[in-house]
C-alpha positions, 0 to 999 in steps of 0.5 A: 680824706687820707687822714680820715682813712688813716684814723679809721685804720688806727681805730681798728688797730692802733699798732698799725705801723704804716698807718701810724707813720703816715698819719704822724708824717701828715700831722707833722708836715701840717704843723711845721708848715709856716702859715702864709702871713705878711706880718713878721711879728706873727710869723714863726721865728725859726726852724726849732719852733717849726720842729717843736710845733711838729713834735707837739702835733705828733704828741697830740696824735699819739696821746689820742691813740694811746688811750686804746687799751691795746695801743702800744705803738703810740706809747712808744712815740710818746716815750721817744718824744718825752725822753729829753724833758722827762726821762722817767716819764719816758721810761714809764711810757715805754714800760706800759707799751711793753706791757701791752704787747704780748709778742715783744715788738714794743719791748724791742723798740723801747729798748732800742729807743733807750739805747739810742738815747744813751740810756743803757742801764734803763734799757737793761732794767726795762728788758730784765723786767719785761723780757720773756724769752720763749714768748717774745720775738728774738729782736727783744732778746737781742736788744736785752743782750745789746743793752747789757753790753752797752751798760758794760755788763758782759757777764750779764749779757752772756746770761741773757744770750744763754736764755735767748739761745733756748728760744725757738727761731733765734739761730740767726742772731745768736752768732752775731751776739756771741761774737759781740759778747766775746769781744766785750769780755776780751776788752773788759779789764781783769 
């Protein structure tokens, strides 16, 4: 019953974060549960096998929901899940998610996913190609600046910080980022 209600919610809005997380957790838990079996030859061998089964279940769910023309949240999950095995495909999925979201929330999350995967150059490339300072949420610009710093490009980070400063509603993040950029510039070899 709960699964049907969550699926209905996601059919209406495939980017509903709470519904997606709840449904993903439900399918992940179900897939990871060990079947009640007495036969040790057919029982799951180890914890990684259960994790793989759970990831495959979430992959299947995300793939199903990614077919929605406005669905960017499922593409973010597909990108995250495919980073280890297919980094290029992951970046393409994250870029498609960013293209589908006019507010920039998907871009901000995609950049954070790439930065956390130690792929700052890819994050910076994605950010440069998709970030629209005046249209996107401030977090997207914040992630672009941080990706430039992670990639060891403080001068580029300063340029993005300047562009972010011309956008409305960015006052809160400007001071934090200005200090981070300045610290990287001081640490850079001359």
